[in-house]
C-alpha positions in Angstrom: -22.0 -13.8 6.0 -20.4 -12.4 2.6 -16.7 -12.4 2.0 -15.3 -8.8 2.2 -14.1 -7.1 -0.9 -10.4 -7.9 -1.3 -8.7 -4.8 -2.8 -6.6 -4.8 -5.8 -5.1 -2.1 -8.0 -8.1 -2.0 -10.3 -10.6 -2.7 -7.6 -9.7 -0.9 -4.3 -11.3 -2.1 -1.1 -13.1 0.2 1.2 -10.0 0.2 3.4 -7.6 1.0 0.6 -5.2 3.9 1.9 -3.5 5.2 -1.2 -5.8 8.2 -1.6 -5.5 8.9 2.2 -1.7 8.9 2.3 -0.2 12.2 3.1 2.2 13.6 0.4 5.2 12.8 2.6 4.0 9.7 4.3 6.2 6.6 3.8 4.4 3.3 2.9 5.4 -0.3 2.1 3.5 -2.6 -0.2 3.6 -6.4 0.2 2.6 -8.0 -3.1 0.8 -11.3 -3.6 3.8 -12.7 -5.5 6.0 -12.4 -2.3 6.0 -16.1 -0.9 5.5 -14.8 2.6 2.9 -12.2 1.7 -0.2 -14.2 3.0 1.7 -15.3 6.2 2.8 -11.7 7.0 -0.7 -10.2 6.5 -2.2 -12.9 8.6 0.3 -12.1 11.2 -0.6 -8.5 11.1 -4.2 -9.2 11.3 -3.7 -11.5 14.4 -1.7 -8.8 16.2 -4.3 -6.2 15.4 -7.0 -8.5 16.7 -5.1 -9.0 20.0 -4.7 -12.8 19.2 -1.3 -13.2 20.6 -1.4 -17.0 20.6 -2.3 -17.2 17.0 0.2 -14.4 16.2 3.0 -16.4 18.0 2.0 -19.5 16.0 2.0 -17.6 12.7 5.3 -16.2 13.4 6.8 -19.5 14.2 5.4 -20.6 10.8 7.1 -17.8 9.0 10.3 -18.6 10.7 10.0 -22.1 9.6 9.3 -21.1 6.1 12.4 -19.0 5.9 14.7 -21.4 7.9 16.4 -23.1 4.8 16.6 -19.9 2.7 19.9 -18.1 2.5 19.5 -14.6 4.1 19.6 -11.7 1.8 23.0 -10.0 2.0 23.1 -7.2 4.5 24.4 -4.8 1.9 21.4 -5.7 -0.3 19.8 -2.5 -1.6 16.3 -4.0 -1.1 17.2 -4.9 2.5 18.7 -1.5 3.3 15.6 0.2 1.8 13.1 -2.0 3.9 14.9 -0.8 7.1 14.9 2.8 5.9 11.2 2.6 5.3 10.7 1.3 8.8 12.7 4.1 10.3 10.9 6.7 8.0 7.6 5.4 9.2 8.6 5.7 12.9 9.9 9.2 12.3 6.9 10.3 10.4 4.6 9.1 13.1 6.6 10.8 15.7 6.6 14.1 13.7 2.8 14.0 13.0 1.8 13.1 16.5 3.0 16.6 17.7 0.5 18.3 15.4 
């Protein structure tokens, strides 16, 4: 079995979505330099694959990784934007399901 093509900016994978994004569709990028990136992507994969036990374990691992870090201040612009993106995604899906 060959390893799948892992996408990058210069070498998009077959599942790259940038060209498929609607002009008004919100998106969120998790970069490799984020210390939680691999764990968050793995959690997403477990949830998508219906592997709830593995997802639970991965979430516990993420919580342990972040336990000793000071939280980002609630008035942090990055923190606020992250929640705004989440809300925009939910709204966008609701709006576009009607069509």
